N, CA, C and O of each residue as an XYZ file, in Angstrom:
932
protein
N      71.005    139.848    146.252
C      71.337    140.838    147.281
C      72.746    140.641    147.829
O      73.364    141.586    148.319
N      73.249    139.422    147.746
C      74.597    139.136    148.234
C      75.655    139.456    147.191
O      76.848    139.303    147.449
N      75.224    139.902    146.007
C      76.180    140.237    144.963
C      76.721    139.040    144.218
O      77.767    139.127    143.574
N      76.014    137.908    144.298
C      76.450    136.693    143.610
C      75.713    136.582    142.282
O      74.489    136.699    142.238
N      76.451    136.358    141.204
C      75.830    136.195    139.899
C      75.436    134.735    139.671
O      76.203    133.818    139.961
N      74.233    134.543    139.151
C      73.749    133.182    138.856
C      74.290    132.759    137.495
O      74.003    133.391    136.478
N      75.061    131.701    137.488
C      75.653    131.215    136.235
C      74.685    130.333    135.456
O      74.638    130.369    134.227
N      73.914    129.542    136.198
C      73.041    128.577    135.535
C      71.955    128.148    136.515
O      72.152    128.213    137.728
N      70.838    127.721    136.009
C      69.746    127.216    136.842
C      69.566    125.735    136.522
O      69.454    125.351    135.358
N      69.539    124.914    137.561
C      69.435    123.469    137.390
C      68.200    122.967    138.136
O      67.985    123.331    139.292
N      67.415    122.161    137.503
C      66.240    121.558    138.120
C      66.658    120.830    139.403
O      67.594    120.032    139.386
N      65.968    121.103    140.507
C      66.370    120.517    141.788
C      66.313    118.989    141.761
O      67.188    118.324    142.317
N      65.283    118.433    141.114
C      65.192    116.982    141.023
C      66.344    116.380    140.236
O      66.801    115.278    140.540
N      66.812    117.096    139.230
C      67.971    116.661    138.439
C      69.217    116.660    139.322
O      70.002    115.712    139.300
N      69.390    117.730    140.098
C      70.545    117.824    140.988
C      70.529    116.687    142.008
O      71.561    116.069    142.268
N      69.371    116.416    142.577
C      69.262    115.332    143.562
C      69.626    113.991    142.941
O      70.302    113.173    143.564
N      69.171    113.770    141.703
C      69.458    112.498    141.046
C      70.948    112.329    140.773
O      71.465    111.214    140.839
N      71.639    113.419    140.468
C      73.090    113.363    140.271
C      73.775    112.899    141.547
O      74.749    112.146    141.510
N      73.245    113.366    142.687
C      73.877    113.071    143.978
C      73.636    111.650    144.457
O      74.489    111.083    145.140
N      72.491    111.059    144.117
C      72.118    109.792    144.768
C      72.060    108.582    143.850
O      72.061    107.454    144.342
N      72.009    108.771    142.529
C      71.804    107.632    141.635
C      73.109    107.030    141.137
O      74.102    107.729    140.933
N      73.079    105.707    140.945
C      74.179    105.020    140.282
C      73.853    104.882    138.802
O      72.705    105.063    138.397
N      74.846    104.568    138.005
C      74.619    104.394    136.567
C      73.687    103.206    136.299
O      72.867    103.257    135.382
N      73.809    102.158    137.082
C      72.940    100.989    136.905
C      71.478    101.358    137.135
O      70.598    100.920    136.395
N      71.224    102.163    138.162
C      69.842    102.562    138.458
C      69.271    103.400    137.327
O      68.101    103.252    136.974
N      70.080    104.273    136.761
C      69.623    105.083    135.632
C      69.280    104.193    134.446
O      68.258    104.397    133.790
N      70.128    103.207    134.167
C      69.897    102.322    133.026
C      68.629    101.481    133.223
O      67.880    101.252    132.273
N      68.396    101.029    134.448
C      67.240    100.184    134.728
C      65.938    100.969    134.747
O      64.862    100.413    134.525
N      66.045    102.276    135.015
C      64.856    103.114    135.174
C      64.548    103.282    136.649
O      64.432    102.297    137.378
N      64.415    104.524    137.093
C      64.235    104.787    138.517
C      63.478    106.093    138.709
O      63.599    107.017    137.904
N      62.698    106.161    139.778
C      62.017    107.392    140.155
C      62.652    107.921    141.429
O      62.721    107.214    142.434
N      63.117    109.169    141.387
C      63.696    109.819    142.562
C      62.639    110.740    143.165
O      62.136    111.644    142.498
N      62.313    110.503    144.423
C      61.347    111.338    145.135
C      62.101    112.097    146.228
O      62.585    111.496    147.188
N      62.196    113.407    146.078
C      62.909    114.264    147.031
C      61.875    115.045    147.840
O      61.210    115.940    147.317
N      61.747    114.696    149.120
C      60.795    115.376    150.004
C      61.570    116.382    150.842
O      62.270    116.011    151.783
N      61.439    117.648    150.494
C      62.204    118.690    151.156
C      61.381    119.486    152.152
O      60.374    119.012    152.678
N      61.835    120.710    152.399
C      61.172    121.545    153.383
C      59.864    122.145    152.895
O      58.875    122.178    153.628
N      59.861    122.619    151.652
C      58.683    123.311    151.129
C      58.028    122.596    149.956
O      56.858    122.837    149.660
N      58.772    121.715    149.282
C      58.226    121.013    148.116
C      58.649    119.556    148.115
O      59.598    119.165    148.794
N      57.930    118.764    147.343
C      58.307    117.383    147.067
C      58.432    117.240    145.561
O      57.537    117.637    144.816
N      59.551    116.668    145.112
C      59.810    116.537    143.683
C      59.905    115.076    143.275
O      60.371    114.239    144.049
N      59.468    114.772    142.072
C      59.636    113.439    141.513
C      60.280    113.562    140.138
O      59.848    114.352    139.298
N      61.315    112.769    139.929
C      62.030    112.740    138.651
C      62.158    111.291    138.218
O      62.580    110.445    139.007
N      61.804    110.996    136.987
C      61.981    109.659    136.430
C      63.201    109.678    135.521
O      63.246    110.402    134.526
N      64.192    108.864    135.884
C      65.420    108.724    135.090
C      65.345    107.402    134.355
O      65.177    106.353    134.976
N      65.468    107.442    133.054
C      65.411    106.230    132.248
C      66.483    106.330    131.180
O      66.465    107.238    130.349
N      67.421    105.384    131.208
C      68.548    105.490    130.307
C      69.463    106.605    130.773
O      69.859    106.646    131.938
N      69.794    107.494    129.880
C      70.703    108.592    130.225
C      69.975    109.923    130.249
O      70.589    110.965    130.018
N      68.672    109.911    130.525
C      67.913    111.160    130.450
C      66.777    111.175    131.454
O      66.274    110.127    131.861
N      66.383    112.367    131.846
C      65.176    112.544    132.642
C      63.993    112.500    131.685
O      63.926    113.278    130.734
N      63.068    111.593    131.940
C      61.936    111.422    131.043
C      60.661    112.074    131.585
O      59.703    112.303    130.846
N      60.668    112.369    132.895
C      59.468    112.944    133.508
C      59.863    113.686    134.775
O      60.749    113.262    135.517
N      59.178    114.811    135.007
C      59.399    115.565    136.243
C      58.092    116.212    136.666
O      57.322    116.686    135.831
N      57.852    116.226    137.960
C      56.708    116.946    138.510
C      57.035    117.312    139.950
O      57.970    116.769    140.537
N      56.274    118.220    140.509
C      56.519    118.596    141.899
C      55.200    118.894    142.585
O      54.175    119.141    141.950
N      55.267    118.860    143.893
C      54.110    119.123    144.740
C      54.535    120.154    145.784
O      55.571    119.997    146.430
N      53.748    121.190    145.945
C      54.109    122.257    146.878
C      53.847    121.886    148.320
O      53.215    122.642    149.058
N      54.333    120.717    148.724
C      54.155    120.235    150.094
C      55.471    119.632    150.566
O      56.116    118.885    149.831
N      55.867    119.956    151.787
C      57.106    119.418    152.340
C      57.059    119.376    153.848
O      55.989    119.398    154.455
N      58.225    119.315    154.438
C      58.328    119.193    155.880
C      57.719    120.350    156.647
O      57.199    120.158    157.746
N      57.775    121.550    156.084
C      57.213    122.708    156.779
C      55.700    122.585    156.942
O      55.127    123.134    157.883
N      55.054    121.864    156.022
C      53.603    121.673    156.133
C      53.265    120.705    157.269
O      52.222    120.837    157.910
N      54.138    119.742    157.515
C      53.942    118.860    158.661
C      54.052    119.659    159.948
O      53.282    119.455    160.886
N      55.020    120.576    159.983
C      55.168    121.442    161.159
C      53.905    122.262    161.386
O      53.438    122.393    162.517
N      53.352    122.814    160.306
C      52.117    123.585    160.406
C      50.950    122.748    160.885
O      50.140    123.201    161.694
N      50.864    121.517    160.382
C      49.792    120.617    160.812
C      49.889    120.336    162.310
O      48.884    120.345    163.021
N      51.119    120.084    162.779
C      51.320    119.799    164.200
C      50.980    121.010    165.056
O      50.377    120.879    166.121
N      51.370    122.182    164.584
C      51.089    123.408    165.331
C      49.588    123.608    165.510
O      49.127    123.948    166.600
N      48.829    123.396    164.436
C      47.376    123.581    164.510
C      46.704    122.479    165.338
O      45.820    122.757    166.148
N      47.125    121.241    165.132
C      46.490    120.126    165.824
C      46.786    120.126    167.322
O      45.947    119.735    168.133
N      47.991    120.570    167.673
C      48.404    120.519    169.074
C      48.271    121.869    169.777
O      48.538    121.984    170.973
N      47.857    122.883    169.025
C      47.687    124.235    169.586
C      48.973    124.718    170.272
O      48.957    125.227    171.392
N      50.079    124.535    169.553
C      51.377    124.910    170.104
C      52.142    125.753    169.086
O      51.885    125.633    167.888
N      53.080    126.610    169.528
C      53.811    127.473    168.586
C      54.567    126.677    167.521
O      54.922    125.518    167.732
N      54.807    127.319    166.376
C      55.464    126.645    165.254
C      56.850    126.129    165.619
O      57.225    125.024    165.228
N      57.614    126.929    166.370
C      58.970    126.477    166.706
C      58.942    125.233    167.599
O      59.822    124.377    167.508
N      57.932    125.142    168.457
C      57.773    123.949    169.293
C      57.339    122.762    168.434
O      57.833    121.648    168.610
N      56.415    123.007    167.506
C      55.949    121.946    166.611
C      57.102    121.387    165.773
O      57.169    120.182    165.533
N      58.003    122.258    165.332
C      59.170    121.816    164.563
C      60.046    120.898    165.404
O      60.522    119.870    164.922
N      60.254    121.271    166.658
C      61.069    120.447    167.549
C      60.395    119.096    167.821
O      61.067    118.067    167.887
N      59.075    119.104    167.977
C      58.338    117.853    168.178
C      58.500    116.948    166.966
O      58.695    115.741    167.110
N      58.420    117.526    165.776
C      58.580    116.749    164.547
C      59.954    116.091    164.492
O      60.076    114.914    164.153
N      60.978    116.857    164.827
C      62.349    116.341    164.765
C      62.610    115.296    165.842
O      63.215    114.259    165.571
N      62.155    115.566    167.061
C      62.464    114.685    168.192
C      61.568    113.458    168.272
O      62.009    112.392    168.701
N      60.307    113.602    167.858
C      59.349    112.512    168.051
C      58.686    112.040    166.762
O      57.840    111.146    166.790
N      59.061    112.629    165.643
C      58.421    112.281    164.385
C      58.659    110.833    163.992
O      59.804    110.387    163.921
N      57.605    110.111    163.741
C      57.692    108.720    163.319
C      56.419    108.345    162.580
O      55.364    108.946    162.785
N      56.533    107.340    161.716
C      55.374    106.819    161.006
C      54.989    105.442    161.516
O      54.101    104.788    160.970
N      55.665    105.015    162.562
C      55.319    103.749    163.198
C      54.376    104.016    164.358
O      54.289    105.142    164.847
N      53.681    103.000    164.790
C      52.689    103.170    165.849
C      53.368    103.547    167.166
O      54.284    102.865    167.625
N      52.901    104.648    167.762
C      53.425    105.077    169.053
C      52.590    104.464    170.178
O      51.420    104.128    169.994
N      53.219    104.330    171.343
C      52.493    103.819    172.500
C      51.436    104.830    172.937
O      51.732    106.014    173.094
N      50.218    104.366    173.129
C      49.109    105.263    173.444
C      49.301    105.996    174.759
O      48.762    107.087    174.946
N      50.074    105.401    175.682
C      50.226    106.029    176.992
C      51.464    106.920    177.094
O      51.737    107.476    178.157
N      52.218    107.062    175.993
C      53.381    107.957    175.984
C      52.920    109.381    175.727
O      52.253    109.645    174.727
N      53.269    110.309    176.624
C      52.832    111.696    176.480
C      54.017    112.644    176.641
O      55.030    112.294    177.245
N      53.874    113.839    176.095
C      54.853    114.907    176.266
C      54.113    116.174    176.684
O      52.920    116.324    176.420
N      54.819    117.067    177.328
C      54.236    118.343    177.732
C      54.648    119.423    176.741
O      55.825    119.559    176.408
N      53.666    120.189    176.274
C      53.919    121.243    175.294
C      53.263    122.537    175.742
O      52.208    122.514    176.378
N      53.888    123.682    175.411
C      53.240    124.966    175.705
C      52.025    125.163    174.810
O      51.953    124.613    173.711
N      51.081    125.945    175.286
C      49.866    126.242    174.532
C      50.016    127.620    173.901
O      50.355    128.588    174.580
N      49.764    127.701    172.615
C      49.928    128.971    171.917
C      48.966    130.026    172.473
O      47.772    129.772    172.631
N      49.500    131.194    172.760
C      48.688    132.292    173.257
C      48.459    132.284    174.754
O      47.825    133.193    175.291
N      48.975    131.252    175.443
C      48.792    131.181    176.889
C      50.151    131.058    177.568
O      50.762    129.989    177.567
N      50.614    132.151    178.141
C      51.921    132.159    178.778
C      51.954    131.200    179.962
O      51.021    131.137    180.762
N      53.050    130.459    180.049
C      53.307    129.538    181.163
C      52.305    128.391    181.272
O      52.347    127.639    182.246
N      51.417    128.242    180.311
C      50.455    127.139    180.337
C      50.990    125.978    179.502
O      51.524    126.185    178.412
N      50.848    124.773    180.009
C      51.307    123.590    179.274
C      50.173    122.577    179.185
O      49.202    122.638    179.940
N      50.314    121.657    178.258
C      49.319    120.606    178.072
C      50.033    119.282    177.854
O      51.182    119.259    177.412
N      49.374    118.205    178.154
C      49.909    116.884    177.873
C      49.348    116.391    176.543
O      48.139    116.420    176.311
N      50.251    115.939    175.677
C      49.852    115.459    174.348
C      50.372    114.044    174.159
O      51.543    113.766    174.418
N      49.503    113.154    173.708
C      49.906    111.772    173.450
C      50.746    111.702    172.175
O      50.409    112.312    171.160
N      51.844    110.948    172.246
C      52.689    110.801    171.055
C      51.935    110.098    169.932
O      52.296    110.234    168.763
N      50.904    109.358    170.274
C      50.068    108.717    169.265
C      49.399    109.765    168.379
O      49.246    109.558    167.176
N      48.998    110.897    168.979
C      48.385    111.986    168.210
C      49.411    112.596    167.264
O      49.114    112.868    166.101
N      50.631    112.811    167.778
C      51.715    113.359    166.952
C      51.954    112.453    165.752
O      52.043    112.928    164.619
N      52.055    111.163    165.995
C      52.299    110.197    164.925
C      51.171    110.200    163.894
O      51.423    110.113    162.693
N      49.933    110.298    164.364
C      48.783    110.282    163.447
C      48.757    111.513    162.547
O      48.425    111.410    161.366
N      49.106    112.679    163.100
C      49.124    113.912    162.305
C      50.192    113.823    161.208
O      49.944    114.175    160.055
N      51.367    113.353    161.582
C      52.459    113.224    160.611
C      52.105    112.191    159.544
O      52.333    112.414    158.354
N      51.553    111.072    159.973
C      51.191    110.001    159.042
C      50.185    110.493    158.001
O      50.316    110.193    156.814
N      49.196    111.239    158.445
C      48.156    111.714    157.532
C      48.736    112.587    156.430
O      48.374    112.441    155.262
N      49.635    113.493    156.797
C      50.230    114.391    155.795
C      51.167    113.637    154.856
O      51.127    113.859    153.646
N      51.999    112.760    155.381
C      52.928    111.998    154.549
C      52.177    111.068    153.607
O      52.526    110.958    152.432
N      51.152    110.402    154.115
C      50.372    109.492    153.277
C      49.721    110.254    152.120
O      49.753    109.797    150.977
N      49.133    111.407    152.417
C      48.496    112.207    151.371
C      49.508    112.642    150.323
O      49.240    112.575    149.123
N      50.678    113.090    150.784
C      51.734    113.544    149.867
C      52.194    112.417    148.956
O      52.302    112.601    147.743
N      52.465    111.255    149.530
C      52.946    110.124    148.742
C      51.879    109.593    147.788
O      52.201    109.128    146.694
N      50.614    109.659    148.193
C      49.534    109.224    147.299
C      49.457    110.108    146.064
O      49.231    109.615    144.959
N      49.645    111.409    146.245
C      49.617    112.322    145.101
C      50.812    112.071    144.197
O      50.673    112.066    142.974
N      51.993    111.860    144.791
C      53.190    111.593    143.993
C      53.040    110.270    143.243
O      53.446    110.165    142.086
N      52.459    109.263    143.893
C      52.219    107.980    143.225
C      51.272    108.155    142.045
O      51.441    107.516    141.007
N      50.275    109.021    142.206
C      49.344    109.305    141.116
C      50.053    110.008    139.963
O      49.777    109.727    138.797
N      50.981    110.935    140.293
C      51.757    111.613    139.261
C      52.606    110.616    138.476
O      52.726    110.708    137.254
N      53.192    109.663    139.202
C      54.004    108.647    138.541
C      53.147    107.780    137.629
O      53.569    107.421    136.530
N      51.960    107.448    138.080
C      51.040    106.646    137.270
C      50.711    107.368    135.966
O      50.682    106.752    134.900
N      50.463    108.671    136.055
C      50.103    109.455    134.876
C      51.288    109.668    133.932
O      51.095    109.972    132.755
N      52.519    109.510    134.445
C      53.704    109.746    133.613
C      53.827    108.727    132.489
O      54.412    109.018    131.445
N      53.273    107.525    132.700
C      53.382    106.479    131.695
C      54.657    105.661    131.792
O      54.878    104.773    130.969
N      55.514    105.944    132.793
C      56.798    105.240    132.922
C      56.836    104.273    134.111
O      57.867    103.658    134.382
N      55.729    104.146    134.804
C      55.716    103.360    136.028
C      56.192    101.924    135.811
O      56.897    101.372    136.655
N      55.815    101.323    134.697
C      56.158     99.930    134.441
C      57.551     99.747    133.855
O      57.930     98.635    133.486
N      58.315    100.835    133.769
C      59.670    100.754    133.219
C      60.737    101.035    134.267
O      61.898    101.264    133.926
N      60.354    101.020    135.533
C      61.279    101.386    136.611
C      61.840    100.143    137.282
O      61.375     99.722    138.341
N      62.851     99.565    136.640
C      63.451     98.355    137.187
C      64.122     98.561    138.527
O      64.206     97.631    139.329
N      64.606     99.782    138.785
C      65.296    100.081    140.048
C      64.345    100.639    141.106
O      64.765    100.946    142.221
N      63.071    100.768    140.758
C      62.083    101.185    141.736
C      62.102    102.660    142.087
O      62.300    103.514    141.224
N      61.894    102.951    143.374
C      61.755    104.319    143.866
C      62.876    104.624    144.854
O      63.148    103.844    145.767
N      63.520    105.768    144.658
C      64.579    106.233    145.552
C      64.059    107.439    146.309
O      63.648    108.425    145.696
N      64.070    107.376    147.632
C      63.638    108.494    148.469
C      64.845    109.253    148.984
O      65.819    108.650    149.434
N      64.783    110.569    148.920
C      65.847    111.392    149.485
C      65.237    112.695    149.981
O      64.030    112.905    149.860
N      66.066    113.569    150.537
C      65.541    114.801    151.111
C      65.440    114.704    152.627
O      65.550    113.620    153.199
N      65.232    115.839    153.265
C      65.240    115.904    154.717
C      64.197    115.056    155.409
O      64.437    114.569    156.513
N      63.025    114.864    154.779
C      61.953    114.136    155.444
C      62.156    112.623    155.441
O      61.348    111.896    156.020
N      63.215    112.137    154.803
C      63.472    110.695    154.814
C      63.961    110.222    156.180
O      64.120    109.021    156.399
N      64.200    111.156    157.097
C      64.630    110.775    158.445
C      63.464    110.217    159.273
O      63.680    109.654    160.346
N      62.247    110.370    158.781
C      61.091    109.851    159.496
C      61.141    108.320    159.554
O      61.195    107.652    158.522
N      61.122    107.794    160.737
C      61.146    106.351    160.932
C      59.898    105.719    160.313
O      58.780    106.172    160.559
N      60.095    104.678    159.515
C      58.979    103.955    158.924
C      58.553    104.456    157.554
O      57.553    103.985    157.013
N      59.295    105.412    156.978
C      58.891    105.995    155.696
C      58.872    104.960    154.568
O      57.953    104.953    153.749
N      59.871    104.096    154.524
C      59.933    103.076    153.463
C      58.726    102.143    153.546
O      58.147    101.775    152.523
N      58.354    101.765    154.763
C      57.218    100.850    154.941
C      55.911    101.471    154.467
O      55.035    100.771    153.959
N      55.779    102.788    154.633
C      54.570    103.475    154.176
C      54.581    103.642    152.659
O      53.546    103.505    152.008
N      55.749    103.937    152.101
C      55.866    104.234    150.675
C      55.596    103.017    149.801
O      54.910    103.123    148.784
N      56.133    101.854    150.190
C      56.029    100.652    149.364
C      54.619    100.342    148.892
O      54.399    100.246    147.685
N      53.645    100.178    149.801
C      52.278     99.847    149.372
C      51.637    100.925    148.494
O      50.848    100.610    147.602
N      51.974    102.198    148.744
C      51.383    103.276    147.948
C      51.922    103.294    146.517
O      51.281    103.834    145.615
N      53.109    102.698    146.313
C      53.701    102.597    144.975
C      53.629    101.154    144.472
O      54.525    100.677    143.775
N      52.543    100.475    144.842
C      52.281     99.102    144.388
C      53.437     98.154    144.684
O      53.771     97.288    143.875
N      54.047     98.333    145.865
C      55.113     97.447    146.355
C      56.321     97.391    145.435
O      56.983     96.358    145.332
N      56.607     98.502    144.766
C      57.848     98.606    144.005
C      59.022     98.654    144.981
O      58.838     99.030    146.139
N      60.237     98.279    144.534
C      61.406     98.397    145.419
C      61.591     99.860    145.855
O      61.560    100.767    145.024
N      61.781    100.078    147.153
C      61.939    101.428    147.693
C      63.160    101.458    148.608
O      63.336    100.570    149.442
N      63.988    102.462    148.455
C      65.104    102.643    149.383
C      65.337    104.129    149.628
O      64.944    104.973    148.823
N      65.980    104.433    150.751
C      66.365    105.806    151.074
C      67.824    105.991    150.684
O      68.671    105.164    151.018
N      68.114    107.075    149.978
C      69.457    107.283    149.461
C      70.112    108.532    150.044
O      69.515    109.607    150.097
N      71.358    108.353    150.478
C      72.205    109.477    150.861
C      73.037    109.877    149.645
O      73.215    109.069    148.733
N      73.552    111.109    149.615
C      74.425    111.504    148.506
C      75.659    110.614    148.452
O      76.210    110.243    149.488
N      76.087    110.275    147.249
C      77.319    109.503    147.116
C      78.493    110.332    147.617
O      78.464    111.562    147.581
N      79.505    109.650    148.076
C      80.600    110.318    148.786
C      81.412    111.223    147.862
O      81.639    110.913    146.693
N      81.837    112.340    148.422
C      82.737    113.265    147.747
C      83.984    113.393    148.612
O      83.877    113.554    149.827
N      85.143    113.324    148.015
C      86.390    113.390    148.783
C      86.450    114.689    149.596
O      86.253    115.780    149.061
N      86.722    114.551    150.884
C      86.849    115.707    151.754
C      85.539    116.204    152.328
O      85.514    117.224    153.016
N      84.433    115.490    152.051
C      83.120    115.931    152.517
C      82.974    115.662    154.011
O      83.298    114.571    154.481
N      82.485    116.655    154.758
C      82.234    116.471    156.180
C      81.142    115.422    156.377
O      80.205    115.330    155.584
N      81.274    114.640    157.436
C      80.300    113.591    157.715
C      78.891    114.156    157.905
O      77.904    113.513    157.547
N      78.804    115.361    158.471
C      77.498    115.957    158.732
C      76.733    116.280    157.452
O      75.517    116.469    157.484
N      77.444    116.344    156.323
C      76.801    116.654    155.049
C      76.417    115.402    154.264
O      75.776    115.490    153.217
N      76.814    114.234    154.778
C      76.462    112.981    154.105
C      75.061    112.575    154.550
O      74.870    111.565    155.228
N      74.116    113.369    154.159
C      72.752    113.264    154.665
C      71.786    113.503    153.503
O      72.050    114.362    152.661
N      70.669    112.763    153.435
C      69.711    112.978    152.348
C      69.223    114.418    152.237
O      68.827    114.850    151.154
N      69.244    115.165    153.337
C      68.776    116.550    153.309
C      69.628    117.416    152.393
O      69.173    118.461    151.927
N      70.872    116.986    152.130
C      71.787    117.786    151.315
C      71.953    117.234    149.904
O      72.898    117.599    149.205
N      71.046    116.360    149.479
C      71.170    115.737    148.155
C      71.175    116.776    147.039
O      72.015    116.715    146.142
N      70.247    117.726    147.087
C      70.168    118.727    146.021
C      71.405    119.598    145.995
O      71.957    119.865    144.927
N      71.847    120.045    147.163
C      73.017    120.925    147.240
C      74.259    120.231    146.695
O      74.998    120.805    145.897
N      74.484    118.996    147.129
C      75.667    118.270    146.671
C      75.551    117.890    145.194
O      76.559    117.795    144.493
N      74.329    117.675    144.728
C      74.135    117.435    143.304
C      74.502    118.657    142.478
O      75.063    118.529    141.389
N      74.186    119.843    142.993
C      74.564    121.083    142.310
C      76.080    121.238    142.260
O      76.633    121.697    141.261
N      76.746    120.851    143.349
C      78.212    120.898    143.376
C      78.788    119.977    142.308
O      79.709    120.346    141.579
N      78.230    118.776    142.231
C      78.702    117.826    141.219
C      78.408    118.337    139.810
O      79.236    118.196    138.910
N      77.232    118.927    139.619
C      76.899    119.486    138.310
C      77.907    120.566    137.932
O      78.386    120.620    136.799
N      78.221    121.428    138.905
C      79.174    122.504    138.642
C      80.564    122.002    138.294
O      81.333    122.690    137.624
N      80.883    120.791    138.757
C      82.203    120.214    138.457
C      82.189    119.373    137.188
O      83.198    118.763    136.834
N      81.039    119.337    136.497
C      80.985    118.661    135.197
C      80.262    117.335    135.178
O      80.318    116.628    134.172
N      79.579    116.965    136.264
C      78.874    115.684    136.298
C      77.444    115.843    135.804
O      76.494    115.778    136.584
N      77.303    116.050    134.508
C      75.982    116.099    133.892
C      75.982    115.116    132.728
O      76.953    114.382    132.544
N      74.929    115.090    131.954
C      74.867    114.139    130.843
C      75.925    114.461    129.798
O      76.540    115.527    129.827
N      76.128    113.528    128.877
C      77.191    113.681    127.880
C      77.074    114.997    127.125
O      78.076    115.652    126.837
N      75.842    115.377    126.807
C      75.600    116.705    126.226
C      74.167    117.109    126.548
O      73.258    116.278    126.534
N      73.977    118.379    126.834
C      72.653    118.880    127.181
C      72.592    120.381    126.946
O      73.619    121.057    126.893
N      71.379    120.888    126.807
C      71.151    122.322    126.689
C      70.828    122.851    128.081
O      69.874    122.393    128.710
N      71.621    123.820    128.572
C      71.388    124.317    129.923
C      70.365    125.449    129.924
O      69.766    125.750    128.891
N      70.167    126.073    131.076
C      69.131    127.102    131.213
C      69.436    128.354    130.413
O      68.550    129.175    130.174
N      70.695    128.503    129.996
C      71.083    129.635    129.153
C      71.025    129.281    127.670
O      71.484    130.041    126.817
N      70.448    128.104    127.377
C      70.319    127.596    126.009
C      71.672    127.376    125.352
O      71.827    127.525    124.140
N      72.657    127.014    126.186
C      73.992    126.694    125.688
C      74.215    125.191    125.777
O      73.744    124.537    126.708
N      74.935    124.652    124.806
C      75.239    123.231    124.791
C      76.380    122.946    125.754
O      77.476    123.487    125.616
N      76.108    122.088    126.731
C      77.156    121.654    127.655
C      77.558    120.229    127.288
O      76.696    119.379    127.064
N      78.837    119.967    127.226
C      79.329    118.632    126.907
C      80.430    118.241    127.881
O      81.174    119.087    128.377
N      80.518    116.943    128.143
C      81.629    116.438    128.936
C      82.754    116.140    127.956
O      82.804    115.070    127.349
N      83.653    117.106    127.812
C      84.669    117.041    126.762
C      85.514    115.779    126.842
O      85.816    115.171    125.815
N      85.901    115.377    128.059
C      86.740    114.190    128.208
C      86.058    112.945    127.693
O      86.682    112.114    127.032
N      84.759    112.810    127.998
C      84.016    111.637    127.548
C      83.837    111.641    126.041
O      83.905    110.597    125.391
N      83.603    112.849    125.484
C      83.440    112.940    124.045
C      84.733    112.564    123.329
O      84.707    111.867    122.315
N      85.865    113.027    123.860
C      87.156    112.716    123.229
C      87.462    111.223    123.313
O      87.923    110.623    122.342
N      87.200    110.619    124.491
C      87.475    109.177    124.621
C      86.558    108.366    123.729
O      86.960    107.335    123.191
N      85.304    108.836    123.566
C      84.368    108.147    122.702
C      84.804    108.223    121.250
O      84.688    107.250    120.506
N      85.306    109.383    120.853
C      85.776    109.567    119.474
C      86.967    108.660    119.196
O      87.061    108.078    118.115
N      87.891    108.533    120.174
C      89.071    107.682    119.997
C      88.673    106.219    119.876
O      89.224    105.467    119.073
N      87.673    105.825    120.719
C      87.218    104.433    120.653
C      86.588    104.132    119.301
O      86.799    103.062    118.730
N      85.817    105.081    118.798
C      85.184    104.885    117.496
C      86.232    104.802    116.390
O      86.100    104.022    115.446
N      87.283    105.627    116.526
C      88.344    105.611    115.514
C      89.095    104.279    115.537
O      90.024    104.081    114.754
């Protein structure tokens, strides 16, 4: 509708991996888990190729929906609660916040932050358990020397690494921001922008040495191919 022509389609998990992975992590084997707004993606990078990909239609917006239903508060309020108070660590039982009640003008209720934490924990735990099961079924779980890399907007949740580790059999887990790009605003150096910045890097030629793109065309990194040919000669 904006009059922009689509040149190519790139798998979102692939784009995220371009933004956050080092060459060493790719060589060792690594699983990138991108938890976004509407979906969660898992990509297994082994060597110089993606060996496995899967996705789950669950993301941050589902946590907002869970909070809205559990707390009987409007979605926009639930989103703000998630951002301001979202955590996976134990909240103090006596800490409360006041929230409007959906459908009741000027009415407010007191909600314990412990309830907020429990609702978020339940959804995140379920999501990660399914992703861990997908990784198990991939057959590559025992080849991931670099462990699990978490990225995406939901990695801002305090305590996410501590929850993820046991669900992935205590594999190494870290949260990754996009690698730096010259001239990049500080506000964009955030896991939430991993896919977008990965697409930028892909568009500038940061893809595998050669690959077939969505248009069934062979893409090659010409400079690398030429240097490789000279070295062989």
